[in-house]
DOLODREN-498697 format. One record per residue (C-alpha): x, y, z; residue in three letters. Coordinates in steps of 0.2 Angstrom, whole numbers, plus 5000, padded with zeros to 4 digits. Each point is the difference from the previous one (the first is absolute). Last residue first. Layout:
residues N
<pt px="X" py="Y" pz="Z" type="ALA"/>
...
END
This chain:
residues 393
<pt px="5049" py="5519" pz="5442" type="LYS"/>
<pt px="5009" py="5017" pz="4998" type="GLY"/>
<pt px="5004" py="5001" pz="5019" type="GLN"/>
<pt px="4987" py="5013" pz="5005" type="ALA"/>
<pt px="4988" py="4986" pz="5008" type="ALA"/>
<pt px="5013" py="4997" pz="5014" type="LEU"/>
<pt px="5003" py="5018" pz="5003" type="ILE"/>
<pt px="4982" py="5003" pz="5001" type="ARG"/>
<pt px="4997" py="4985" pz="5011" type="LEU"/>
<pt px="5014" py="5006" pz="5011" type="VAL"/>
<pt px="4992" py="5018" pz="5001" type="ASN"/>
<pt px="4983" py="4994" pz="5004" type="GLY"/>
<pt px="5005" py="4988" pz="5014" type="SER"/>
<pt px="5002" py="5007" pz="5018" type="TRP"/>
<pt px="5006" py="5016" pz="4992" type="MET"/>
<pt px="4985" py="5002" pz="4989" type="LYS"/>
<pt px="4988" py="4995" pz="5013" type="GLU"/>
<pt px="5006" py="5014" pz="5012" type="ILE"/>
<pt px="4998" py="5012" pz="4985" type="ASP"/>
<pt px="4982" py="4996" pz="4998" type="ALA"/>
<pt px="4996" py="4999" pz="5018" type="ASP"/>
<pt px="5006" py="5019" pz="5002" type="SER"/>
<pt px="5016" py="5004" pz="5009" type="HIS"/>
<pt px="4996" py="5012" pz="5015" type="GLY"/>
<pt px="5014" py="4995" pz="5013" type="ALA"/>
<pt px="4987" py="4990" pz="5008" type="ALA"/>
<pt px="4997" py="4989" pz="4986" type="LYS"/>
<pt px="5018" py="4996" pz="4997" type="LEU"/>
<pt px="5000" py="4996" pz="5019" type="ARG"/>
<pt px="4984" py="4988" pz="4998" type="ALA"/>
<pt px="5008" py="4993" pz="4985" type="THR"/>
<pt px="5017" py="4995" pz="5009" type="VAL"/>
<pt px="4991" py="4994" pz="5015" type="LYS"/>
<pt px="4989" py="4988" pz="4988" type="PRO"/>
<pt px="5018" py="4991" pz="4995" type="LEU"/>
<pt px="5003" py="4994" pz="5019" type="ALA"/>
<pt px="4994" py="4982" pz="4997" type="THR"/>
<pt px="5015" py="5000" pz="4988" type="ILE"/>
<pt px="5013" py="4997" pz="5012" type="ASP"/>
<pt px="5010" py="5010" pz="5013" type="GLU"/>
<pt px="4994" py="5018" pz="4997" type="ILE"/>
<pt px="4999" py="5006" pz="5017" type="GLY"/>
<pt px="5019" py="4997" pz="5003" type="LYS"/>
<pt px="5007" py="4997" pz="4983" type="LEU"/>
<pt px="4998" py="4988" pz="4985" type="GLY"/>
<pt px="5011" py="4995" pz="4986" type="GLY"/>
<pt px="5015" py="4989" pz="5000" type="GLY"/>
<pt px="4995" py="4988" pz="4986" type="GLY"/>
<pt px="4984" py="4992" pz="5007" type="ASP"/>
<pt px="4990" py="5016" pz="4995" type="TRP"/>
<pt px="5011" py="5012" pz="4990" type="ASP"/>
<pt px="4987" py="5015" pz="5002" type="ALA"/>
<pt px="4996" py="5002" pz="4983" type="GLY"/>
<pt px="4987" py="5014" pz="4998" type="PHE"/>
<pt px="4997" py="5012" pz="4986" type="CYS"/>
<pt px="5002" py="5019" pz="4997" type="ILE"/>
<pt px="5002" py="5007" pz="4982" type="HIS"/>
<pt px="4982" py="5007" pz="4998" type="ASP"/>
<pt px="4997" py="5007" pz="5017" type="PRO"/>
<pt px="5014" py="5013" pz="4997" type="GLY"/>
<pt px="5018" py="4998" pz="4999" type="ALA"/>
<pt px="5008" py="5012" pz="5013" type="VAL"/>
<pt px="4984" py="5002" pz="5012" type="GLU"/>
<pt px="4996" py="4981" pz="4998" type="ILE"/>
<pt px="5018" py="4995" pz="5004" type="ALA"/>
<pt px="4999" py="5012" pz="5016" type="ARG"/>
<pt px="4984" py="4992" pz="5005" type="LEU"/>
<pt px="5008" py="4983" pz="4999" type="VAL"/>
<pt px="5015" py="5005" pz="5010" type="MET"/>
<pt px="4990" py="5006" pz="5014" type="LYS"/>
<pt px="4990" py="4985" pz="4999" type="MET"/>
<pt px="5015" py="4990" pz="5003" type="TYR"/>
<pt px="5008" py="5010" pz="5014" type="ASP"/>
<pt px="4982" py="4997" pz="5009" type="GLU"/>
<pt px="5000" py="4983" pz="4997" type="PHE"/>
<pt px="5017" py="4997" pz="5008" type="ASP"/>
<pt px="5019" py="5003" pz="4997" type="ALA"/>
<pt px="5015" py="4993" pz="5010" type="ALA"/>
<pt px="5001" py="4985" pz="4989" type="TRP"/>
<pt px="5006" py="4982" pz="5005" type="LEU"/>
<pt px="4997" py="5001" pz="5018" type="PRO"/>
<pt px="5013" py="4993" pz="5011" type="GLU"/>
<pt px="4995" py="4993" pz="5017" type="ARG"/>
<pt px="4981" py="4997" pz="4997" type="LYS"/>
<pt px="5003" py="4996" pz="4982" type="ASP"/>
<pt px="5014" py="4988" pz="5004" type="LEU"/>
<pt px="4987" py="4990" pz="5010" type="GLU"/>
<pt px="4989" py="5000" pz="4985" type="ARG"/>
<pt px="5012" py="4993" pz="4988" type="TRP"/>
<pt px="5007" py="4987" pz="5013" type="LYS"/>
<pt px="4983" py="4993" pz="5002" type="ARG"/>
<pt px="4995" py="5001" pz="4981" type="HIS"/>
<pt px="5016" py="4990" pz="4996" type="LEU"/>
<pt px="4996" py="4987" pz="5013" type="GLU"/>
<pt px="4983" py="4998" pz="4992" type="ALA"/>
<pt px="5007" py="4997" pz="4983" type="GLN"/>
<pt px="5013" py="4988" pz="5006" type="GLU"/>
<pt px="4985" py="4989" pz="5009" type="ALA"/>
<pt px="4990" py="5001" pz="4984" type="ARG"/>
<pt px="5014" py="4994" pz="4991" type="THR"/>
<pt px="5011" py="5012" pz="4989" type="MET"/>
<pt px="5002" py="5001" pz="4981" type="THR"/>
<pt px="4987" py="5013" pz="4997" type="GLY"/>
<pt px="5008" py="5010" pz="5013" type="ILE"/>
<pt px="5017" py="5002" pz="4991" type="ARG"/>
<pt px="5000" py="5018" pz="4998" type="GLU"/>
<pt px="4995" py="5002" pz="5018" type="TYR"/>
<pt px="5016" py="4991" pz="5006" type="GLN"/>
<pt px="5011" py="5013" pz="4992" type="GLY"/>
<pt px="4988" py="5013" pz="5007" type="PHE"/>
<pt px="5003" py="4993" pz="5017" type="LEU"/>
<pt px="5018" py="5001" pz="4999" type="GLU"/>
<pt px="5000" py="5018" pz="4994" type="GLY"/>
<pt px="4989" py="5004" pz="5015" type="ARG"/>
<pt px="5012" py="4993" pz="5011" type="ALA"/>
<pt px="5015" py="5009" pz="4992" type="PRO"/>
<pt px="4991" py="5016" pz="5002" type="THR"/>
<pt px="4990" py="5008" pz="4985" type="MET"/>
<pt px="4990" py="5014" pz="5008" type="ASN"/>
<pt px="4994" py="5007" pz="4983" type="MET"/>
<pt px="5002" py="5018" pz="5001" type="GLU"/>
<pt px="4983" py="5010" pz="4999" type="SER"/>
<pt px="4986" py="5002" pz="4989" type="LEU"/>
<pt px="5011" py="4987" pz="4990" type="PHE"/>
<pt px="4984" py="4988" pz="4997" type="VAL"/>
<pt px="4982" py="5004" pz="5002" type="THR"/>
<pt px="4997" py="5000" pz="4982" type="SER"/>
<pt px="4990" py="5013" pz="4988" type="ILE"/>
<pt px="4997" py="4995" pz="4982" type="CYS"/>
<pt px="5007" py="5013" pz="4989" type="MET"/>
<pt px="4991" py="5004" pz="4984" type="ALA"/>
<pt px="5003" py="5003" pz="4982" type="GLY"/>
<pt px="4991" py="5013" pz="4988" type="GLY"/>
<pt px="5017" py="5007" pz="4993" type="LYS"/>
<pt px="4998" py="5016" pz="5011" type="ALA"/>
<pt px="4996" py="4990" pz="5015" type="ALA"/>
<pt px="5017" py="4992" pz="4999" type="LEU"/>
<pt px="5009" py="5015" pz="4997" type="ALA"/>
<pt px="4991" py="5007" pz="5016" type="LYS"/>
<pt px="5006" py="4985" pz="5009" type="LEU"/>
<pt px="5017" py="5002" pz="4994" type="ARG"/>
<pt px="5001" py="5018" pz="5007" type="ALA"/>
<pt px="4992" py="4994" pz="5017" type="ASP"/>
<pt px="5014" py="4987" pz="5002" type="ASP"/>
<pt px="4996" py="4982" pz="4999" type="LEU"/>
<pt px="5007" py="4987" pz="5015" type="ASN"/>
<pt px="5011" py="4986" pz="4998" type="ARG"/>
<pt px="5015" py="5013" pz="5001" type="PRO"/>
<pt px="4995" py="5004" pz="5017" type="HIS"/>
<pt px="4996" py="5018" pz="5007" type="ASP"/>
<pt px="4985" py="4997" pz="5010" type="TYR"/>
<pt px="4983" py="5008" pz="4998" type="ALA"/>
<pt px="5007" py="5012" pz="4987" type="SER"/>
<pt px="5007" py="4985" pz="4991" type="ARG"/>
<pt px="4982" py="4994" pz="4998" type="LEU"/>
<pt px="4996" py="4980" pz="5000" type="SER"/>
<pt px="4999" py="4987" pz="4988" type="SER"/>
<pt px="4991" py="4984" pz="4996" type="HIS"/>
<pt px="4993" py="4997" pz="4983" type="SER"/>
<pt px="5008" py="5017" pz="4991" type="LEU"/>
<pt px="4990" py="5001" pz="4984" type="ILE"/>
<pt px="5003" py="5003" pz="4982" type="ILE"/>
<pt px="4989" py="5009" pz="4986" type="PRO"/>
<pt px="5003" py="4995" pz="4982" type="TYR"/>
<pt px="5012" py="5003" pz="4986" type="LYS"/>
<pt px="5014" py="4996" pz="5013" type="SER"/>
<pt px="5017" py="5008" pz="4995" type="LEU"/>
<pt px="4999" py="5015" pz="5012" type="GLU"/>
<pt px="4993" py="4993" pz="5016" type="LEU"/>
<pt px="5011" py="4986" pz="4999" type="LEU"/>
<pt px="5015" py="5011" pz="4998" type="GLN"/>
<pt px="4996" py="5011" pz="5014" type="ASP"/>
<pt px="4998" py="4985" pz="5012" type="PHE"/>
<pt px="5016" py="4992" pz="4994" type="ALA"/>
<pt px="5008" py="5015" pz="5005" type="ALA"/>
<pt px="4992" py="5002" pz="5017" type="ASP"/>
<pt px="5004" py="4981" pz="5002" type="SER"/>
<pt px="4986" py="4988" pz="4999" type="SER"/>
<pt px="4993" py="4990" pz="5015" type="HIS"/>
<pt px="4981" py="5006" pz="4994" type="SER"/>
<pt px="5001" py="5004" pz="4982" type="ALA"/>
<pt px="4986" py="4988" pz="4995" type="ASP"/>
<pt px="4997" py="5000" pz="4981" type="ILE"/>
<pt px="4982" py="4993" pz="4996" type="VAL"/>
<pt px="5000" py="4986" pz="4988" type="ILE"/>
<pt px="4992" py="5003" pz="4983" type="GLY"/>
<pt px="5010" py="4988" pz="4990" type="LEU"/>
<pt px="5008" py="5013" pz="4989" type="ARG"/>
<pt px="5003" py="5013" pz="5014" type="ASN"/>
<pt px="5009" py="4986" pz="5010" type="MET"/>
<pt px="5010" py="4996" pz="4985" type="GLU"/>
<pt px="5005" py="5018" pz="4998" type="ALA"/>
<pt px="5005" py="5002" pz="5018" type="VAL"/>
<pt px="5010" py="4983" pz="5000" type="TRP"/>
<pt px="5010" py="5008" pz="4984" type="GLN"/>
<pt px="5006" py="5015" pz="5012" type="LYS"/>
<pt px="5004" py="4986" pz="5013" type="GLY"/>
<pt px="5010" py="4992" pz="4988" type="LEU"/>
<pt px="5010" py="5016" pz="4998" type="PRO"/>
<pt px="5001" py="5001" pz="5018" type="SER"/>
<pt px="4989" py="5011" pz="5008" type="LEU"/>
<pt px="5006" py="5015" pz="5012" type="GLY"/>
<pt px="5017" py="5004" pz="5002" type="LYS"/>
<pt px="5005" py="4983" pz="4995" type="TRP"/>
<pt px="5010" py="4994" pz="5014" type="ARG"/>
<pt px="4993" py="5011" pz="5013" type="ALA"/>
<pt px="5002" py="4988" pz="5015" type="GLU"/>
<pt px="4985" py="4994" pz="5009" type="GLY"/>
<pt px="4988" py="5008" pz="5012" type="THR"/>
<pt px="4988" py="5009" pz="4987" type="ALA"/>
<pt px="5005" py="4986" pz="4988" type="SER"/>
<pt px="5009" py="5002" pz="4984" type="ASP"/>
<pt px="4991" py="4992" pz="4985" type="ALA"/>
<pt px="4999" py="4985" pz="4988" type="LEU"/>
<pt px="5014" py="4988" pz="5004" type="GLN"/>
<pt px="4998" py="5003" pz="5019" type="ASN"/>
<pt px="5003" py="5013" pz="5013" type="THR"/>
<pt px="4995" py="4994" pz="5017" type="ARG"/>
<pt px="4985" py="5004" pz="5010" type="SER"/>
<pt px="4986" py="4995" pz="4986" type="HIS"/>
<pt px="5002" py="5003" pz="4981" type="VAL"/>
<pt px="4990" py="5002" pz="4985" type="PRO"/>
<pt px="4982" py="5000" pz="5007" type="GLY"/>
<pt px="4986" py="4991" pz="4993" type="ALA"/>
<pt px="4980" py="5002" pz="4999" type="MET"/>
<pt px="4987" py="4989" pz="4990" type="ARG"/>
<pt px="5008" py="4983" pz="5002" type="VAL"/>
<pt px="4986" py="4987" pz="4994" type="GLY"/>
<pt px="5010" py="4985" pz="4996" type="LYS"/>
<pt px="4998" py="5006" pz="4982" type="ARG"/>
<pt px="5010" py="5016" pz="5005" type="TYR"/>
<pt px="5011" py="4989" pz="5010" type="PHE"/>
<pt px="5005" py="4991" pz="4983" type="GLU"/>
<pt px="5000" py="5016" pz="4991" type="GLU"/>
<pt px="5014" py="5007" pz="5012" type="LEU"/>
<pt px="5010" py="4985" pz="4996" type="LEU"/>
<pt px="5004" py="5008" pz="4983" type="ALA"/>
<pt px="5011" py="5012" pz="5009" type="LEU"/>
<pt px="5013" py="4987" pz="5001" type="ASP"/>
<pt px="5016" py="5008" pz="5010" type="GLU"/>
<pt px="4995" py="4992" pz="5017" type="GLY"/>
<pt px="4982" py="5001" pz="5000" type="LEU"/>
<pt px="5000" py="4995" pz="5019" type="PRO"/>
<pt px="5007" py="5017" pz="5004" type="TYR"/>
<pt px="4984" py="5008" pz="4996" type="SER"/>
<pt px="4998" py="5005" pz="5019" type="ASN"/>
<pt px="4983" py="5001" pz="5007" type="GLU"/>
<pt px="4988" py="4992" pz="4988" type="MET"/>
<pt px="4981" py="5002" pz="5001" type="SER"/>
<pt px="4984" py="4990" pz="5000" type="LYS"/>
<pt px="4982" py="5006" pz="5001" type="PHE"/>
<pt px="4988" py="4991" pz="5012" type="ALA"/>
<pt px="4983" py="5008" pz="5003" type="VAL"/>
<pt px="4988" py="4994" pz="5014" type="LEU"/>
<pt px="4983" py="4995" pz="4995" type="LYS"/>
<pt px="4983" py="5008" pz="5002" type="GLY"/>
<pt px="4994" py="4998" pz="4983" type="ALA"/>
<pt px="5001" py="5020" pz="4997" type="ARG"/>
<pt px="5019" py="4998" pz="5007" type="THR"/>
<pt px="5004" py="4987" pz="4987" type="LEU"/>
<pt px="4993" py="5011" pz="4986" type="ARG"/>
<pt px="5009" py="5016" pz="5006" type="GLU"/>
<pt px="5017" py="4991" pz="5001" type="ALA"/>
<pt px="4997" py="4990" pz="4985" type="ASP"/>
<pt px="4997" py="5017" pz="4990" type="ALA"/>
<pt px="5016" py="5007" pz="5007" type="ALA"/>
<pt px="5008" py="4986" pz="4991" type="THR"/>
<pt px="5010" py="4983" pz="5006" type="ARG"/>
<pt px="4991" py="4994" pz="5014" type="ALA"/>
<pt px="5000" py="4983" pz="5010" type="PRO"/>
<pt px="4986" py="4995" pz="5011" type="ALA"/>
<pt px="4995" py="5000" pz="5018" type="ILE"/>
<pt px="4987" py="4995" pz="5012" type="ALA"/>
<pt px="4990" py="4987" pz="4990" type="ASP"/>
<pt px="5014" py="4993" pz="4991" type="PRO"/>
<pt px="5010" py="4997" pz="5016" type="TYR"/>
<pt px="5013" py="4987" pz="4995" type="LYS"/>
<pt px="5004" py="5009" pz="4985" type="ALA"/>
<pt px="5008" py="5014" pz="5008" type="ILE"/>
<pt px="5013" py="4989" pz="5008" type="THR"/>
<pt px="5004" py="4990" pz="4984" type="ARG"/>
<pt px="5003" py="5016" pz="4990" type="ASP"/>
<pt px="5011" py="5008" pz="5014" type="ILE"/>
<pt px="5010" py="4984" pz="5000" type="LEU"/>
<pt px="5002" py="5001" pz="4981" type="ASP"/>
<pt px="5007" py="5017" pz="5001" type="SER"/>
<pt px="5011" py="4994" pz="5014" type="ARG"/>
<pt px="5007" py="4985" pz="4989" type="GLY"/>
<pt px="5003" py="5011" pz="4985" type="ARG"/>
<pt px="5009" py="5013" pz="5011" type="ALA"/>
<pt px="5012" py="4985" pz="5008" type="PHE"/>
<pt px="5003" py="4993" pz="4984" type="ALA"/>
<pt px="5005" py="5016" pz="4993" type="LEU"/>
<pt px="5010" py="5005" pz="5015" type="ALA"/>
<pt px="5011" py="4984" pz="4998" type="ASP"/>
<pt px="5002" py="5003" pz="4981" type="ALA"/>
<pt px="5006" py="5018" pz="5003" type="TYR"/>
<pt px="5012" py="4995" pz="5013" type="GLY"/>
<pt px="5006" py="4986" pz="4990" type="LYS"/>
<pt px="5003" py="5011" pz="4984" type="ALA"/>
<pt px="5010" py="5013" pz="5011" type="THR"/>
<pt px="4993" py="5016" pz="5008" type="LEU"/>
<pt px="5001" py="4994" pz="5018" type="PRO"/>
<pt px="4985" py="4999" pz="5011" type="GLY"/>
<pt px="4985" py="5012" pz="5004" type="GLN"/>
<pt px="4986" py="4993" pz="5008" type="GLU"/>
<pt px="4984" py="4996" pz="4990" type="THR"/>
<pt px="4984" py="5007" pz="5004" type="TYR"/>
<pt px="4984" py="4995" pz="4991" type="ILE"/>
<pt px="4988" py="5012" pz="5009" type="VAL"/>
<pt px="4981" py="4998" pz="5001" type="PHE"/>
<pt px="4993" py="5017" pz="4993" type="PHE"/>
<pt px="4984" py="5006" pz="5008" type="GLY"/>
<pt px="4983" py="4994" pz="5008" type="GLY"/>
<pt px="4984" py="5007" pz="5006" type="ASP"/>
<pt px="5008" py="5007" pz="5016" type="LEU"/>
<pt px="4984" py="5002" pz="5012" type="HIS"/>
<pt px="5011" py="4998" pz="5015" type="GLY"/>
<pt px="4989" py="4987" pz="5007" type="ASP"/>
<pt px="4997" py="4991" pz="4984" type="LYS"/>
<pt px="5019" py="5000" pz="4996" type="MET"/>
<pt px="5002" py="4995" pz="5017" type="ARG"/>
<pt px="4990" py="4985" pz="4996" type="PRO"/>
<pt px="5010" py="4996" pz="4983" type="ILE"/>
<pt px="5017" py="5002" pz="5009" type="ASP"/>
<pt px="5012" py="5014" pz="5003" type="LEU"/>
<pt px="5012" py="5006" pz="5014" type="GLN"/>
<pt px="5010" py="4984" pz="5001" type="VAL"/>
<pt px="5010" py="4997" pz="5016" type="MET"/>
<pt px="4989" py="4989" pz="5010" type="ASP"/>
<pt px="4993" py="4997" pz="5016" type="ASP"/>
<pt px="4997" py="5018" pz="5008" type="ALA"/>
<pt px="5000" py="5008" pz="4984" type="LEU"/>
<pt px="4985" py="4990" pz="4994" type="THR"/>
<pt px="4995" py="4986" pz="4989" type="HIS"/>
<pt px="4984" py="4998" pz="4992" type="ARG"/>
<pt px="5001" py="4985" pz="4988" type="ASP"/>
<pt px="4997" py="5000" pz="4981" type="ALA"/>
<pt px="5019" py="5003" pz="4996" type="PHE"/>
<pt px="5003" py="4984" pz="5009" type="SER"/>
<pt px="5016" py="4994" pz="5010" type="TRP"/>
<pt px="5003" py="4983" pz="5006" type="GLY"/>
<pt px="5017" py="5000" pz="4991" type="ALA"/>
<pt px="5005" py="5016" pz="4992" type="ARG"/>
<pt px="4998" py="5001" pz="4981" type="GLU"/>
<pt px="4989" py="5015" pz="4999" type="PHE"/>
<pt px="5009" py="5010" pz="5012" type="HIS"/>
<pt px="5013" py="5009" pz="4989" type="LEU"/>
<pt px="4985" py="5003" pz="4989" type="PRO"/>
<pt px="4994" py="5014" pz="5013" type="THR"/>
<pt px="5012" py="5012" pz="4991" type="ASP"/>
<pt px="4986" py="5012" pz="4996" type="LEU"/>
<pt px="5005" py="5015" pz="4990" type="HIS"/>
<pt px="4986" py="5011" pz="4991" type="THR"/>
<pt px="4986" py="4999" pz="5013" type="ASP"/>
<pt px="4983" py="5002" pz="4994" type="LEU"/>
<pt px="4984" py="5007" pz="5007" type="VAL"/>
<pt px="4984" py="5001" pz="4989" type="LEU"/>
<pt px="4990" py="5012" pz="5011" type="MET"/>
<pt px="4983" py="4997" pz="5010" type="ARG"/>
<pt px="5009" py="4991" pz="5014" type="SER"/>
<pt px="5010" py="5017" pz="5003" type="HIS"/>
<pt px="4985" py="5010" pz="5001" type="LEU"/>
<pt px="4991" py="4991" pz="5013" type="PRO"/>
<pt px="4984" py="4992" pz="4993" type="ALA"/>
<pt px="4984" py="5011" pz="4998" type="GLU"/>
<pt px="5002" py="4999" pz="4981" type="SER"/>
<pt px="4999" py="4982" pz="4999" type="PRO"/>
<pt px="5015" py="4990" pz="4995" type="LYS"/>
<pt px="5002" py="4992" pz="4983" type="PRO"/>
<pt px="5006" py="4989" pz="5005" type="LYS"/>
<pt px="4995" py="4989" pz="5017" type="ASP"/>
<pt px="4993" py="4985" pz="4992" type="ASP"/>
<pt px="5016" py="4990" pz="4994" type="GLY"/>
<pt px="5003" py="4990" pz="5016" type="THR"/>
<pt px="5017" py="4993" pz="5001" type="SER"/>
<pt px="5006" py="5006" pz="5016" type="CYS"/>
<pt px="4989" py="4991" pz="5013" type="ALA"/>
<pt px="5000" py="4985" pz="4989" type="ALA"/>
<pt px="5018" py="4999" pz="5000" type="LEU"/>
<pt px="5002" py="5001" pz="5018" type="THR"/>
<pt px="5000" py="5013" pz="5011" type="ALA"/>
<pt px="5048" py="5019" pz="4985" type="ALA"/>
<pt px="5068" py="5029" pz="4989" type="ALA"/>
<pt px="5013" py="5001" pz="5001" type="LEU"/>
<pt px="5012" py="4992" pz="4989" type="LEU"/>
<pt px="5018" py="5002" pz="5006" type="ILE"/>
<pt px="5015" py="5004" pz="4987" type="SER"/>
<pt px="5000" py="5020" pz="5001" type="VAL"/>
<pt px="4984" py="5003" pz="5011" type="PRO"/>
<pt px="4988" py="4989" pz="4990" type="LYS"/>
<pt px="4982" py="5006" pz="4999" type="LEU"/>
<pt px="4986" py="4993" pz="4991" type="MET"/>
END
C-alpha cells in the first residue's frame, strides 16, 4: 500500500462465486484461466469491516472503490494471493508500538474471520502445497502478509505469534523509516537496516517467513539480500528505469535479486509521479478510515473520489506503460525472477488495468511477446511458490 510521506494510499452472489467445479480447467480453455494466478499484495482487508459491504458480492468501479472481490477474482481468474496486514507508521515509542500491535492483531483476525465466512469459495493457505491443493479443489487461495513490521516494536519474539497466525511474508518498513530499517521514502537513519533489523532478518529466516523488500531503501535492500539465507521478494514494486522514483528498483539491483534466486512482483504504481493534490490527500485520509464509515459516508467518499479522478487523475501512466515495464523487467531478470503484485486496493490500477478483471490482458500480451506458457505461469505463481517453499521450513 502506498503512503506519499504521511498519507496512506491506497470487490453475483456467494452461490455464483463459490462453486468448486471449474478447476482443473480443460485444455481448450483460454490460457490465463488454465494457470495458477496469484498476486502478492492485496490491500483489500481495508474493506473487510465496512458497514453493509460483502467480499462475496460483486462490486463495480462505477459503484464502489474496491478493486477486488470474490466474483471478480473468478472473472479475472485470480486464484488468490497475499492479503495484507498493513499498519500505519506511528511514533517509535512504547505506546506507538503497543497501539500498532493491537491494530495488527485485529487486522489479522479480521482477515481470518472474513475468509472463514466463505469456506466453499476461499480458504487460508500457509504453504506452496496448500495453494496447489486448494486450486485443484476449485477454491481461492488466501495467504497473509505483513506490510510494515513496525507493530513488532523491539520484541522480535512477536514474529512467531504472527507466523502462528499464518503470516508467510513480511516487510520491515513502509513509507517512513522505523526501528528496523530505512524506508525508500524516509530518512537514512540507519544507512540500511538497524541492528534490530539485522536480527529481524535472522528471525524471519528461522521461522520461514519470506522477506519482502518493497518500500525498503536501496541500502536496506542490499543488506536484506546479503543477510538472508533464503531468496527474498519485492511484493509490489516497479522499475526505476520506467520512472525514476526511490520506491522503484533499479536494473542492477533487479539483476542482483535474480542472482540470489529472488523475484520482483511488478506493481502498477509509480510509473509516473503521483498527482497528490490537497484534495486527493484529504480523500486518502478518509479512505484509510473507510471501515468506520456509514454506508452513506462510503457512498459520498466514492462519489468525490470518482469526480476527482475525472479532473485530476492520480497517475499519468496506462496499461501500455505498464506492459512496457513488465517486458523490460523480464528482459533484465529473466522469467524465473518476475511475479505480479499490482497493489490492488492500495493505490494500484491504471487506465486499461483498473481492477483484477483486466489480468487476462497481461497474459495475452506476454504470450504475444513470445513468452512460453510455462514461463508465464512461473511469473503468475511458480516463482512465488518456489520462494515460499525455499524458506527452510
